[in-house]
C-alpha positions as CSV (number, residue, x, y, z in Angstrom):
1,X,7.8,23.5,19.9
2,X,6.2,25.9,17.4
3,X,2.6,25.4,16.4
4,X,3.5,26.1,12.8
5,X,4.8,22.8,11.4
6,X,8.1,22.5,9.5
7,X,7.4,23.1,5.8
8,X,9.9,22.0,3.2
9,X,11.1,24.8,1.0
10,X,10.3,23.7,-2.6
11,X,10.4,25.3,-6.0
12,X,6.8,25.9,-7.0
13,X,7.9,26.5,-10.6
14,X,9.2,22.9,-10.6
15,X,6.2,21.6,-8.6
16,X,3.8,22.9,-11.2
17,X,6.0,21.5,-14.0
18,X,6.3,18.0,-12.6
19,X,3.2,17.4,-10.5
20,X,-0.1,16.7,-12.3
21,X,-2.5,19.6,-12.6
22,X,-6.0,19.3,-11.0
23,X,-8.0,18.2,-14.0
24,X,-11.1,19.7,-15.6
25,X,-13.1,16.7,-14.4
26,X,-12.4,17.5,-10.8
27,X,-13.4,21.1,-11.0
28,X,-16.6,20.2,-12.9
29,X,-17.4,17.7,-10.2
30,X,-16.9,20.3,-7.5
31,X,-18.7,23.2,-9.1
32,X,-21.6,21.0,-10.2
33,X,-21.9,19.9,-6.6
34,X,-21.8,23.4,-5.2
35,X,-25.1,25.2,-4.6
36,X,-25.8,28.9,-4.3
37,X,-23.4,31.9,-4.8
38,X,-19.6,31.3,-5.2
39,X,-18.2,34.7,-4.3
40,X,-15.9,34.0,-1.4
41,X,-13.5,31.1,-1.1
42,X,-10.9,29.9,1.5
43,X,-8.0,27.9,0.1
44,X,-6.6,26.1,3.1
45,X,-3.1,24.8,2.9
46,X,-2.8,26.7,-0.4
47,X,0.9,26.1,-0.9
48,X,1.9,28.0,-4.0
49,X,-1.7,29.0,-4.9
50,X,-2.3,26.2,-7.5
51,X,-6.0,25.7,-6.5
52,X,-6.6,29.4,-6.0
53,X,-5.3,30.1,-9.5
54,X,-7.6,27.4,-11.0
55,X,-10.7,28.7,-9.1
56,X,-10.0,32.3,-10.1
57,X,-9.8,31.5,-13.8
58,X,-12.8,29.2,-13.8
59,X,-15.3,31.2,-11.8
60,X,-16.4,34.8,-11.1
61,X,-15.2,34.6,-7.5
62,X,-14.6,38.0,-5.9
63,X,-12.4,37.1,-2.9
64,X,-10.1,34.2,-2.0
65,X,-8.5,33.8,1.3
66,X,-5.2,32.0,0.8
67,X,-3.7,30.5,3.9
68,X,-0.7,28.3,4.5
69,X,1.8,27.6,7.3
70,X,4.7,28.2,5.0
71,X,5.8,31.8,4.4
72,X,7.8,30.9,1.3
73,X,4.8,29.2,-0.2
74,X,2.6,32.2,0.4
75,X,5.3,34.5,-1.1
76,X,5.2,32.5,-4.3
77,X,1.4,32.3,-4.3
78,X,1.0,36.1,-3.8
79,X,3.4,37.0,-6.7
80,X,1.8,34.4,-9.0
81,X,-1.9,35.1,-8.2
82,X,-1.6,38.9,-8.3
83,X,0.2,38.7,-11.7
84,X,-2.6,36.6,-13.2
85,X,-5.8,37.9,-11.6
86,X,-6.2,41.6,-11.1
87,X,-10.0,41.4,-10.5
88,X,-9.9,39.1,-7.5
89,X,-9.3,40.3,-3.9
90,X,-6.7,37.9,-2.5
91,X,-6.0,37.9,1.2
92,X,-2.9,36.0,2.3
93,X,-2.5,34.6,5.8
94,X,0.4,32.6,7.3
95,X,-1.5,30.2,9.5
96,X,-2.6,26.6,10.0
97,X,-6.1,25.2,9.4
98,X,-6.6,24.5,13.1
99,X,-6.5,28.3,14.0
100,X,-9.6,30.5,13.5
101,X,-9.0,32.9,10.6
102,X,-12.5,33.9,9.3
103,X,-15.8,35.1,10.7
104,X,-18.5,32.5,11.1
105,X,-20.6,31.8,8.0
106,X,-18.4,34.1,5.9
107,X,-17.4,32.0,2.9
108,X,-19.2,29.9,0.2
109,X,-16.5,27.3,-0.3
110,X,-13.6,25.9,1.7
111,X,-11.2,23.8,-0.2
112,X,-8.1,21.9,0.8
113,X,-6.1,20.5,-2.1
114,X,-3.2,18.1,-1.4
115,X,-2.9,19.4,2.2
116,X,-5.6,18.0,4.5
117,X,-3.5,15.1,5.6
118,X,-1.2,17.5,7.4
119,X,-4.2,18.8,9.5
120,X,-5.3,17.7,12.9
121,X,-8.9,17.3,11.6
122,X,-10.3,16.9,15.1
123,X,-9.5,20.6,15.5
124,X,-9.4,21.8,11.9
125,X,-12.7,20.5,10.6
126,X,-14.9,22.4,13.2
127,X,-12.9,25.6,12.5
128,X,-13.5,25.3,8.7
129,X,-17.1,24.3,9.2
130,X,-17.9,27.4,11.3
131,X,-16.5,29.7,8.5
132,X,-18.9,28.2,5.9
133,X,-22.3,29.7,5.3
134,X,-25.3,27.4,5.5
135,X,-25.4,25.4,2.3
136,X,-21.7,26.1,1.6
137,X,-19.3,23.5,0.3
138,X,-16.3,21.8,1.8
139,X,-14.1,20.1,-0.8
140,X,-10.8,18.3,-0.5
141,X,-8.6,16.2,-2.7
142,X,-5.5,14.1,-2.0
143,X,-3.6,12.2,-4.7
144,X,-0.6,10.0,-4.3
145,X,2.3,12.0,-5.8
146,X,3.9,8.7,-7.1
147,X,1.6,7.4,-9.8
148,X,0.7,3.8,-10.6
149,X,2.5,2.5,-13.7
150,X,-0.1,0.6,-15.7
151,X,1.8,-0.8,-18.7
152,X,4.9,-2.3,-17.0
153,X,4.6,-4.6,-14.0
154,X,8.3,-4.7,-13.8
155,X,8.6,-0.9,-13.5
156,X,5.7,-0.7,-11.0
157,X,7.1,-3.4,-8.7
158,X,10.6,-1.7,-8.8
159,X,9.1,1.7,-8.0
160,X,7.2,0.2,-5.0
161,X,10.4,-1.3,-3.7
162,X,12.3,2.0,-4.3
163,X,9.7,3.9,-2.3
164,X,9.6,1.3,0.5
165,X,13.4,1.3,0.8
166,X,13.5,5.1,0.9
167,X,10.8,5.1,3.6
168,X,12.7,2.6,5.7
169,X,15.9,4.6,5.5
170,X,14.5,8.0,6.2
171,X,15.7,8.9,9.7
172,X,13.3,9.8,12.5
173,X,15.0,13.2,12.7
174,X,13.7,14.1,9.3
175,X,10.1,13.6,10.4
176,X,10.1,14.7,14.0
177,X,7.4,17.3,13.8
178,X,3.9,16.0,14.7
179,X,2.5,17.4,11.5
180,X,4.9,15.3,9.4
181,X,4.1,12.1,11.3
182,X,0.4,12.9,11.1
183,X,0.6,13.6,7.4
184,X,2.2,10.2,6.6
185,X,-0.2,8.3,8.8
186,X,-3.4,10.0,7.5
187,X,-2.4,9.9,3.8
188,X,-2.1,6.1,4.3
189,X,-5.9,5.9,4.1
190,X,-6.6,8.5,1.4
191,X,-9.2,10.9,2.9
192,X,-11.0,8.3,5.0
193,X,-9.6,9.9,8.2
194,X,-11.8,13.0,7.7
195,X,-14.8,13.0,10.0
196,X,-18.2,14.5,9.1
197,X,-20.7,14.7,11.9
198,X,-24.3,14.5,10.9
199,X,-25.3,17.6,12.9
200,X,-23.0,19.8,10.8
201,X,-22.8,18.2,7.4
202,X,-25.1,16.7,4.7
203,X,-24.9,15.3,1.2
204,X,-21.5,13.7,1.9
205,X,-19.7,12.1,-1.0
206,X,-16.5,10.1,-0.7
207,X,-14.9,9.3,-4.0
208,X,-11.8,7.4,-5.0
209,X,-10.4,7.6,-8.5
210,X,-8.2,5.1,-10.4
211,X,-8.2,2.8,-7.4
212,X,-8.4,-1.0,-7.7
213,X,-11.0,-3.2,-6.0
214,X,-8.6,-3.8,-3.1
215,X,-9.1,-0.1,-2.1
216,X,-6.7,2.7,-1.2
217,X,-3.1,1.5,-1.6
218,X,-2.1,1.6,2.0
219,X,1.5,0.9,3.2
220,X,2.1,-1.4,6.1
221,X,5.5,0.2,6.4
222,X,3.8,3.6,7.1
223,X,1.2,2.2,9.3
224,X,3.9,0.4,11.4
225,X,6.1,3.4,11.7
226,X,3.6,6.2,12.1
227,X,0.6,4.4,13.5
228,X,-2.9,4.0,12.2
229,X,-5.7,6.6,12.1
230,X,-9.4,6.1,12.5
231,X,-11.2,5.2,9.3
232,X,-14.4,7.3,9.3
233,X,-15.4,5.8,5.9
234,X,-15.7,2.2,7.3
235,X,-19.0,0.8,6.0
236,X,-19.7,3.9,3.9
237,X,-20.6,3.3,0.2
238,X,-17.9,5.1,-1.6
239,X,-17.9,6.0,-5.2
240,X,-15.1,4.7,-7.4
241,X,-14.3,5.2,-11.0
242,X,-11.6,5.5,-13.6
243,X,-10.8,9.0,-14.9
244,X,-8.5,9.4,-17.9
245,X,-7.9,13.0,-16.9
246,X,-5.9,11.7,-13.9
247,X,-3.7,9.7,-16.3
248,X,-0.8,10.5,-18.6
249,X,2.1,9.1,-20.5
250,X,5.6,10.0,-19.3
251,X,9.2,9.1,-19.9
252,X,11.3,7.5,-17.2
253,X,13.1,10.8,-16.7
254,X,9.8,12.6,-16.2
255,X,8.9,10.0,-13.6
256,X,12.3,10.5,-11.9
257,X,11.8,14.3,-11.8
258,X,8.3,13.8,-10.2
259,X,9.6,11.4,-7.6
260,X,12.6,13.5,-6.9
261,X,10.5,16.6,-6.3
262,X,8.2,14.6,-4.0
263,X,10.9,12.7,-2.1
264,X,13.6,15.2,-1.9
265,X,15.8,12.2,-2.2
266,X,19.6,12.1,-2.5
267,X,21.1,11.5,-5.9
268,X,22.4,8.1,-4.9
269,X,18.8,6.8,-5.0
270,X,18.9,7.0,-8.8
271,X,21.9,4.6,-8.8
272,X,20.0,1.9,-7.0
273,X,19.1,-1.5,-8.5
274,X,15.4,-0.6,-8.1
275,X,15.7,2.5,-10.2
276,X,17.7,0.6,-12.8
277,X,14.9,-1.9,-13.0
278,X,12.4,0.9,-13.5
279,X,14.5,2.0,-16.4
280,X,14.5,-1.5,-17.8
281,X,10.8,-1.6,-17.6
282,X,10.5,1.7,-19.3
283,X,12.8,0.6,-22.1
284,X,10.6,-2.4,-22.8
285,X,7.6,0.0,-23.5
286,X,9.7,2.4,-25.6
287,X,10.1,4.8,-22.7
288,X,6.4,5.6,-22.7
289,X,5.1,4.8,-19.2
290,X,1.4,4.9,-18.9
291,X,0.7,6.1,-15.4
292,X,-2.5,6.7,-13.4
293,X,-2.6,9.1,-10.4
294,X,-4.7,7.7,-7.6
295,X,-6.9,10.3,-6.0
296,X,-9.4,10.6,-3.1
297,X,-12.0,13.4,-2.9
298,X,-14.5,14.4,-0.3
299,X,-17.4,16.7,-0.7
300,X,-19.8,17.9,2.0
301,X,-22.5,20.6,2.4
302,X,-22.9,22.6,5.5
303,X,-26.3,22.3,7.1
């Protein structure tokens, strides 16, 4: 079996249209946390280059390594990034996070946006740590692509049922590759699966945004099907807060497009009783669903 995991071919134009952008508040948090120069960055699991684009337009970075296991993703990223940023030296590599790409102590920031759950962190974290200079920053974010509907309990409950039913009916053949199975399992605990050994890292921050007091919305279905992962945040005092920049108002059709791009689901799903109930809930609030994206962030500084 190839070491490069199966990567779903997606339309990055549609991805950026329907997925939430990384908000200003996240970038401010990351750049305020970072110390020292910010000239060289590695965007791990970069996909279509969304994070690289944000970093390039917000900083004076000189070089960004853009790596991803998907060739189609990198092709889009290269075309988009070169069209928008002619002063940044972009270097594109078709590889996985677990494989050494950079020299030791060669970058100021390693970031992994909406991708770390696919990584075997027991192998990938040491590789990424070695590439960071002393005092350099590791930053990662993962958000649930299906938002929490805050102003309609009916629509929220129906969406949860819709997603559970879809998960139950997804055949094993569709998620055979270890990276897919690992991704579902690890995303079930936010970013709590990411280890930070005290010999390598300092100033660790684990943050959860728009999460209830019950904690990260884990799925017993996912845990039962794909197994449980080690919780490295157990007993750790995490930061939790609400952030309006991770919230928006959308119509039922906008929600459907977001879920459709995330699930890759057949059209028959939108004829289900669950989706019809989501539509009923949306109608009761004048088709203005107030949604909150639930996000996990980790920040750590290399010793």
